[in-house]
C-alpha positions as CSV (number, residue, x, y, z in Angstrom):
1,M,-61.6,4.6,156.3
2,H,-63.8,7.7,156.4
3,R,-63.8,9.1,159.9
4,S,-61.0,6.8,160.6
5,L,-57.8,6.4,162.6
6,A,-55.2,8.4,160.8
7,S,-51.9,7.0,160.0
8,R,-49.1,7.3,162.7
9,S,-46.3,8.6,160.5
10,A,-44.3,11.6,161.8
11,L,-46.6,13.8,159.8
12,A,-49.8,12.0,160.7
13,L,-49.2,11.9,164.4
14,L,-50.2,15.6,164.4
15,F,-53.7,14.5,163.9
16,A,-53.9,10.8,164.6
17,L,-55.8,11.1,167.9
18,A,-58.1,13.6,166.4
19,L,-59.3,11.1,163.9
20,A,-58.8,7.9,165.7
21,G,-62.3,7.0,166.7
22,G,-64.0,8.5,163.6
23,A,-64.2,5.6,161.3
24,A,-66.4,3.5,163.7
25,A,-69.0,6.1,163.6
26,Q,-69.6,5.7,159.8
27,Q,-71.7,2.7,160.8
28,A,-74.1,4.7,162.7
29,Q,-76.4,5.0,159.7
30,G,-77.8,1.5,158.9
31,A,-76.4,-0.1,162.0
32,A,-77.9,-3.3,163.4
33,P,-80.2,-3.0,166.5
34,A,-78.5,-3.0,169.8
35,A,-77.1,-6.4,170.6
36,P,-76.0,-8.2,174.0
37,C,-72.7,-7.0,175.5
38,G,-70.7,-7.4,178.4
39,G,-70.6,-10.4,180.7
40,D,-68.4,-13.5,180.4
41,L,-66.3,-13.2,177.2
42,S,-66.6,-16.8,176.1
43,A,-70.4,-16.6,176.3
44,F,-70.4,-13.4,174.6
45,L,-68.3,-14.8,171.7
46,E,-70.6,-17.8,171.5
47,G,-73.5,-15.4,171.0
48,V,-71.5,-13.5,168.1
49,K,-70.8,-17.0,166.6
50,K,-74.4,-17.8,166.5
51,D,-75.2,-14.5,164.8
52,A,-72.3,-15.0,162.3
53,V,-73.6,-18.4,161.4
54,A,-77.1,-17.1,161.0
55,A,-75.8,-14.5,158.7
56,G,-74.2,-17.1,156.4
57,A,-70.7,-17.8,157.8
58,S,-69.5,-21.2,158.8
59,A,-69.0,-22.4,162.4
60,A,-65.5,-23.4,161.5
61,A,-64.7,-19.8,160.4
62,A,-66.2,-18.3,163.6
63,D,-64.2,-20.8,165.6
64,E,-60.9,-19.8,163.7
65,A,-61.8,-16.1,164.0
66,F,-62.4,-16.1,167.8
67,A,-59.6,-18.8,168.7
68,G,-57.4,-16.8,171.3
69,A,-59.5,-13.7,171.1
70,D,-59.1,-11.4,174.2
71,I,-60.1,-8.1,175.6
72,D,-57.4,-5.3,174.8
73,P,-57.3,-2.8,177.6
74,K,-55.3,-0.4,175.3
75,V,-58.3,-0.3,173.0
76,L,-60.6,0.7,175.8
77,S,-58.1,3.3,176.9
78,R,-57.9,4.8,173.5
79,D,-61.7,4.8,173.0
80,R,-62.2,6.6,176.2
81,A,-59.4,9.2,175.5
82,Q,-60.2,10.3,172.1
83,G,-58.5,13.5,171.4
84,V,-59.6,16.5,169.2
85,F,-57.1,18.5,167.3
86,K,-57.3,22.2,167.6
87,Q,-55.1,23.3,164.7
88,T,-56.3,25.8,162.2
89,F,-56.7,24.9,158.5
90,L,-53.4,26.5,157.6
91,E,-51.6,24.6,160.2
92,F,-53.2,21.3,159.5
93,S,-53.1,21.4,155.8
94,Q,-49.4,22.7,155.6
95,R,-48.3,19.7,157.6
96,T,-50.5,17.1,155.8
97,V,-50.3,18.3,152.2
98,S,-46.5,18.5,152.2
99,Q,-44.4,18.6,149.2
100,A,-42.9,15.1,150.1
101,R,-46.4,13.7,150.3
102,L,-47.2,15.3,147.0
103,D,-44.2,13.9,145.3
104,I,-44.9,10.3,146.6
105,G,-48.5,10.6,145.7
106,R,-47.6,11.6,142.1
107,Q,-45.2,8.7,142.0
108,K,-47.8,6.3,143.2
109,M,-50.2,7.6,140.6
110,K,-47.8,6.8,137.9
111,Q,-46.7,3.4,139.3
112,Y,-50.3,2.3,139.5
113,A,-51.6,4.2,136.3
114,D,-53.4,1.2,135.0
115,V,-55.2,0.5,138.3
116,F,-56.2,4.3,138.7
117,A,-57.4,4.2,135.1
118,R,-59.6,1.3,135.8
119,A,-60.9,2.9,139.0
120,E,-61.8,6.1,137.1
121,Q,-63.4,4.2,134.2
122,E,-65.6,2.0,136.4
123,F,-66.3,4.2,139.3
124,G,-65.8,7.9,138.1
125,V,-63.3,8.7,140.8
126,P,-60.1,10.6,139.7
127,P,-56.7,9.4,140.8
128,G,-56.0,12.5,142.9
129,V,-59.1,12.0,145.1
130,I,-58.2,8.4,146.0
131,T,-54.5,9.1,146.3
132,A,-55.0,12.1,148.8
133,F,-57.1,9.7,151.1
134,W,-54.4,7.0,150.7
135,A,-51.8,9.5,151.8
136,M,-53.7,11.1,154.8
137,E,-54.9,7.7,156.1
138,T,-51.8,5.7,156.1
139,D,-49.1,7.6,154.4
140,F,-49.5,5.2,151.3
141,G,-49.7,2.2,153.5
142,A,-46.5,2.9,155.3
143,V,-48.4,3.1,159.0
144,Q,-51.5,1.1,159.2
145,G,-51.7,0.6,163.0
146,D,-50.4,-2.1,165.3
147,F,-53.7,-3.3,167.1
148,N,-54.8,-6.7,166.6
149,T,-58.0,-6.2,164.4
150,R,-59.9,-9.1,165.9
151,N,-59.2,-8.1,169.5
152,A,-59.9,-4.6,168.8
153,L,-63.4,-5.4,167.5
154,V,-64.1,-8.0,170.1
155,T,-63.1,-5.4,172.9
156,L,-65.5,-2.7,171.4
157,S,-68.3,-5.1,170.6
158,H,-68.1,-6.6,174.2
159,D,-67.9,-3.1,175.8
160,C,-71.4,-1.8,176.4
161,R,-70.8,1.8,175.1
162,R,-71.5,1.2,171.2
163,P,-72.0,-2.5,170.6
164,E,-74.7,-1.6,168.0
165,L,-71.7,-0.2,166.0
166,F,-69.1,-2.9,166.5
167,R,-70.8,-6.2,166.7
168,P,-71.8,-6.0,163.0
169,Q,-68.1,-5.4,162.3
170,L,-67.1,-8.5,164.3
171,I,-69.6,-10.6,162.3
172,A,-68.1,-9.2,159.1
173,L,-64.6,-10.0,160.2
174,V,-65.7,-13.7,160.5
175,E,-66.8,-13.5,156.9
176,M,-63.4,-12.0,155.9
177,V,-61.7,-15.0,157.6
178,Q,-64.0,-17.4,155.8
179,H,-62.9,-15.9,152.5
180,G,-59.2,-16.1,153.5
181,D,-58.8,-12.5,153.4
182,L,-57.7,-12.1,156.9
183,D,-55.8,-13.9,159.5
184,P,-57.3,-13.0,162.9
185,A,-54.3,-14.0,164.9
186,T,-51.9,-11.7,163.0
187,N,-53.8,-9.0,161.2
188,T,-53.2,-5.5,162.7
189,G,-54.8,-2.3,162.0
190,A,-56.3,0.8,163.8
191,W,-57.6,0.5,167.4
192,A,-61.2,0.9,166.3
193,G,-60.8,-1.9,163.8
194,E,-60.0,-0.3,160.5
195,I,-58.0,-2.3,158.2
196,G,-55.5,-1.6,155.5
197,Q,-54.0,1.2,153.3
198,V,-57.3,3.1,153.2
199,Q,-58.5,2.1,156.7
200,M,-61.8,0.5,156.2
201,L,-64.0,-1.4,158.5
202,P,-65.0,-5.0,157.8
203,R,-68.5,-4.5,156.7
204,D,-67.4,-1.9,154.1
205,I,-64.6,-4.4,152.9
206,I,-67.3,-7.0,152.5
207,A,-69.7,-4.6,150.7
208,Y,-67.2,-2.7,148.4
209,G,-64.0,-4.7,148.4
210,M,-62.3,-5.1,145.0
211,D,-59.7,-7.6,144.0
212,G,-57.4,-5.3,142.2
213,D,-54.4,-7.6,141.6
214,G,-56.3,-10.7,140.4
215,D,-55.1,-13.0,143.2
216,G,-58.8,-13.9,144.2
217,H,-58.7,-11.9,147.5
218,V,-59.3,-8.5,148.9
219,R,-56.6,-7.7,151.2
220,L,-56.3,-3.9,151.7
221,K,-53.4,-4.4,154.1
222,Q,-51.1,-5.9,151.5
223,S,-52.4,-5.0,148.1
224,S,-52.3,-1.4,146.8
225,P,-54.4,-2.3,143.6
226,D,-57.0,-3.7,146.0
227,A,-56.9,-0.7,148.2
228,I,-57.2,1.8,145.2
229,L,-60.0,0.0,143.6
230,T,-62.0,-0.5,146.8
231,A,-61.6,3.1,147.7
232,A,-62.9,4.2,144.3
233,K,-66.0,1.9,144.7
234,F,-66.6,3.1,148.1
235,I,-66.2,6.7,147.2
236,Q,-68.6,6.1,144.4
237,H,-71.0,4.7,147.0
238,L,-70.8,7.8,148.9
239,G,-72.2,9.7,146.1
240,F,-69.3,11.0,144.1
241,E,-70.4,12.3,140.7
242,R,-68.3,11.5,137.6
243,G,-66.8,14.5,135.9
244,Q,-67.7,17.1,138.5
245,P,-65.2,19.0,140.8
246,W,-65.2,18.9,144.5
247,L,-63.2,21.9,145.6
248,Q,-62.1,24.9,143.8
249,E,-59.9,27.9,145.2
250,V,-61.3,31.2,144.7
251,T,-60.4,34.8,145.5
252,V,-63.0,37.0,147.2
253,P,-64.0,40.7,147.3
254,D,-64.4,42.7,150.5
255,N,-68.2,43.4,150.0
256,L,-69.6,40.0,149.8
257,P,-72.8,38.9,151.7
258,F,-70.4,36.6,153.9
259,E,-73.5,35.5,156.0
260,K,-74.2,33.3,153.0
261,S,-70.9,31.6,153.3
262,G,-70.2,28.2,154.8
263,L,-71.5,24.7,154.2
264,G,-75.2,23.9,153.6
265,G,-75.9,27.1,151.6
266,T,-78.4,27.4,148.8
267,M,-76.4,29.3,146.2
268,K,-75.0,28.2,142.9
269,A,-71.4,28.8,142.1
270,A,-72.5,31.1,139.2
271,E,-74.1,33.4,141.8
272,W,-70.9,33.6,143.8
273,F,-69.1,34.4,140.6
274,A,-71.5,37.2,139.8
275,L,-70.8,38.7,143.2
276,G,-67.0,39.0,142.3
277,V,-65.8,35.7,143.6
278,K,-63.2,34.5,141.0
279,P,-61.8,31.0,140.5
280,R,-58.0,31.1,140.5
281,D,-57.8,28.7,137.6
282,G,-60.4,30.8,135.7
283,N,-62.6,27.8,135.2
284,T,-66.3,28.9,135.6
285,A,-67.8,25.8,133.6
286,F,-69.3,24.5,136.7
287,G,-71.3,27.5,137.7
288,N,-74.5,25.7,137.4
289,L,-73.8,23.4,140.3
290,E,-74.5,24.2,143.9
291,G,-71.5,25.9,145.4
292,D,-70.8,26.8,149.0
293,L,-68.3,29.4,149.7
294,V,-65.9,27.9,152.4
295,L,-63.7,30.2,154.4
296,P,-61.8,27.9,156.8
297,Q,-60.0,30.8,158.5
298,G,-62.4,33.7,157.6
299,R,-62.5,36.1,154.6
300,M,-58.7,37.0,155.0
301,G,-57.4,33.5,154.6
302,P,-57.8,30.7,151.9
303,A,-61.2,30.5,150.1
304,F,-62.9,27.7,148.3
305,I,-66.1,26.8,146.5
306,A,-67.2,23.4,147.7
307,Y,-69.3,21.6,145.1
308,P,-71.7,18.7,145.7
309,N,-68.9,16.2,145.5
310,F,-67.4,17.8,148.6
311,K,-70.2,16.0,150.5
312,I,-68.3,12.8,150.2
313,Y,-65.4,14.1,152.2
314,L,-67.9,14.9,155.0
315,E,-69.3,11.3,154.8
316,W,-65.6,10.1,155.1
317,N,-64.8,12.2,158.1
318,K,-66.9,14.9,160.0
319,S,-64.0,17.1,160.9
320,F,-64.3,20.2,158.7
321,I,-60.4,20.8,158.9
322,Y,-59.6,17.2,157.8
323,T,-62.2,17.1,155.1
324,T,-61.2,20.5,153.6
325,S,-57.5,19.6,153.9
326,A,-58.2,16.2,152.0
327,A,-60.1,17.7,149.4
328,Y,-57.6,20.4,148.8
329,F,-54.8,17.6,148.7
330,G,-56.9,15.9,145.9
331,T,-56.9,19.2,144.0
332,R,-53.2,19.6,144.3
333,L,-52.6,16.0,143.0
334,S,-55.0,16.8,140.1
335,G,-53.0,19.7,139.0
336,A,-54.2,22.8,141.2
337,E,-51.6,25.4,142.4
338,P,-50.9,25.9,146.0
339,Y,-53.5,28.0,147.8
340,L,-53.0,31.7,148.6
341,K,-52.4,31.7,152.4
342,G,-53.6,35.3,152.8
343,V,-53.3,37.0,156.2
344,P,-56.2,35.6,158.4
345,E,-57.3,37.6,161.3
346,Q,-55.8,36.3,164.6
347,G,-57.9,33.3,166.0
348,L,-58.6,32.1,169.5
349,A,-56.7,30.0,171.9
350,S,-58.6,27.1,173.3
351,D,-59.6,28.8,176.6
352,Q,-60.8,31.9,174.7
353,M,-62.7,29.7,172.3
354,K,-64.4,28.1,175.2
355,A,-65.3,31.4,176.7
356,L,-66.7,32.4,173.3
357,Q,-68.9,29.2,173.1
358,T,-70.0,29.9,176.6
359,K,-71.2,33.3,175.7
360,L,-72.8,32.1,172.5
361,Q,-74.7,29.4,174.4
362,S,-75.9,32.1,176.9
363,L,-77.3,34.0,173.9
364,G,-79.4,30.9,172.9
365,H,-77.2,29.4,170.2
366,D,-76.6,25.7,170.0
367,V,-73.0,25.1,169.9
368,G,-72.8,21.6,171.0
369,E,-70.1,20.7,173.7
370,I,-68.1,23.6,175.2
371,D,-64.8,22.0,173.9
372,G,-62.8,24.9,172.6
373,I,-63.3,23.6,168.9
374,L,-64.5,25.7,166.2
375,G,-67.0,23.2,164.8
376,S,-69.9,23.6,162.5
377,G,-72.4,24.7,165.1
378,T,-70.0,27.2,166.6
379,R,-69.4,28.7,163.1
380,V,-73.0,29.2,162.5
381,A,-73.5,30.8,165.8
382,I,-70.6,33.1,165.1
383,Q,-72.0,34.1,161.8
384,K,-75.3,35.0,163.3
385,E,-73.7,37.2,166.1
386,Q,-71.2,38.7,163.5
387,Q,-74.2,39.8,161.4
388,R,-76.1,41.1,164.3
389,L,-73.1,43.2,165.5
390,G,-72.5,44.5,162.0
391,M,-69.3,42.6,161.5
392,P,-68.4,40.7,158.2
393,A,-70.2,37.3,159.0
394,D,-67.6,34.9,157.8
395,G,-67.8,32.5,160.7
396,W,-64.2,33.0,161.9
397,A,-63.7,33.3,165.7
398,T,-61.6,36.4,166.6
399,P,-60.7,38.4,169.9
400,A,-62.8,41.3,168.3
401,L,-65.9,39.1,168.3
402,L,-65.1,37.7,171.8
403,N,-64.7,41.3,173.2
404,A,-67.8,42.5,171.5
405,L,-70.0,39.9,173.0
C-alpha cells in the first residue's frame, strides 16, 4: 500500500520501479526484532512455523501456507535493483493524473457510492482520497502484480538484508491463510509482498482489513468494497483528520520569504494568506491550521498549501513527487480545478544534479546519497545556499544555482 509497488499499467509503468520497494519499509516502525534468516530453506520455514503457531496460528495453516514454498530469484533481483524515478512534478503528475483516470475514478466513486459513504461516515476519509490511491497503486485493481505473494515473502524473509521487516509479514500471511482470505499457491501481487487493489502488506490487512461486501472475508485482491473500506480505515490510522483539507492550490507573489517554504515549516495557512498567498478556490476557512507552502518546481511552477492531513501521504510513500501527485489527484476527484502549470525555471539533468549535490556536500550540507534525485535533504540544502547567495530560496535546483556554487 503506502510506499508500495505501483501498478504496471501503461501509465503506471512510468513510476513502478521507483515505488516498487517502498511498501515494505512501512513496517520499519514497530517492526519485530531481527529474526533468523538464511540457511536451509526447510529449516528456516520450520522456524517461521513455530513463530506463527506461537502467535496464535494453527500448525495446519502454517503447513498449508508453506507447502511448495520456494525462493524466487526474480524477487531478489528486483529488490537489489530498485530504481528511482527522476521525473519532475509536472512530468509525473501529468502522466498519472490523466483525464482517463479521472473519468474512471469518478465512475468508480459513483458505482460504489454506498461503500464510499460508509467509509467517510465511519473513518472520516473522503472518496477522492481513497480513489486517488486506488488509481495510482493498481489502476483500480486492473494491474496488481504477478509475483506469488507467499514466495515473495519467503524470499525476502529468508534473505538476510531485511528479515526484521519481512518475517512478520510472512507470519501474518499464515493468519490470512487460516482465515481463508488467501490461497498461498495462487495469490499474486507485488514483488515485495503487497496484496490487492490498494497494495497492502499482510500485517496491515490483518490489523485494518474490512469486509466491505459481507462475504465474511477480507479479500483486497478480488473485492473493491473490501479494498475501499480497508484503505479508509488504514488512512484514518495514519492520522487523517475528518473534515480537514490535505492540499490546496494557491498562487504566490514574487516577494515572499521563500526560505520559509517547504515541508516541516512552522507557519499557519493564514500567515501565508496575509503575505499574499491566495487560494485559487478562494477558501480561507482553514487558515487556523498549520500550512506548508509546497513548491514542487520552485516559485514559478505549481504552488500548494499542504495541511496537516498531507502527512498521511508521506506515511504512505516517502517520495515527495509521488505524495504531492497523489494528494493533487485526490483534490481533483473532490472537485478542484487543474493546477496552473506556470513556467518553472529550467531544472537540472541527472549528472548536473549529482554535481550540485557534490558541491552542497562539500559545503557541509547533508544531502544523503549522491543520487541525482532532488530529495528533501537536497531541497533544504539548496534553500540554505539560495538564501546565502541572495537568490529566492524556493528549493528548486537550477543551472544558475549550480553555476553560482
